[in-house]
N, C-alpha and C positions, 0 to 999 in steps of 0.2 A: 658220323655226327647224327645224334638223334633229337627229336623235339617232341614234346608233348603239348597238344593243343586242346581247348575246351570249345567245343562247338556250342552255337546258341542254344541248341536244344538240351546241353547239359552232358552230352556224349564226349567221352575222352578218345582223343585220336592221337596215336603214337607213331611217329615216322621214323624209320632208321635208315642211315645211308650205308650201302655196301661196302663202302671202303673202310675196312677194319685195319687197325695199327698192326703193323707188321713185326715191328721190334718192341722189347719191353720198354725201352726210353720213350718211344712212340706212344705207348700204352698209357705209361703214367702222365704224360704230358696232353693226354686226349681230355674233350670237353667234359664227357661224363664222369672222368676218374677226378677231375679238376672240381667239378661242381659237389661231387660226394666228400671231397675232402673239405671244401668249404662248409657244407653242411654238417658234418661231424665236427668241425672246429666251432661253428656258431652255436650249436646248441650243446657243448661240452660233452660230446660222446666218446672221447678218446678211449677211456676204460672198455667202454661197450665194444668199441670196434676191434680193440686189441682181444676181447675175448673172444668175439665171433672169429676173428681171424686164427687165433689159435686153433678154435674147435675145427675150422676148416683145413687147417694144416694137420692136424691129428687125423682126421678121417682120409686125408689124401695119404698119409704115412701109412695107416693101417691098410687101407687098399692096396697101396703098392707093395707092402711085405706080403699081402695074402697073394698076390699075383705072382710074386718071385717064389712061393712056397710051392705054388701050383706048378710052375714050370720046372721045378727039381724034380 
């Protein structure tokens, strides 16, 4: 779990817990991911989120394809 705090002098402090989710199901139900889902829905950013996820997916696919070609 993580938290973002604003100090009295205006400095931002970010703390992160070392207990990372170990399974995809736990990851999806994590606090950070849940907050991201709420943010995307609240500001109606579904189309932008899908666009970004598709770009990331394409980059990962291209990277794995290039590493497979190098192994052959």
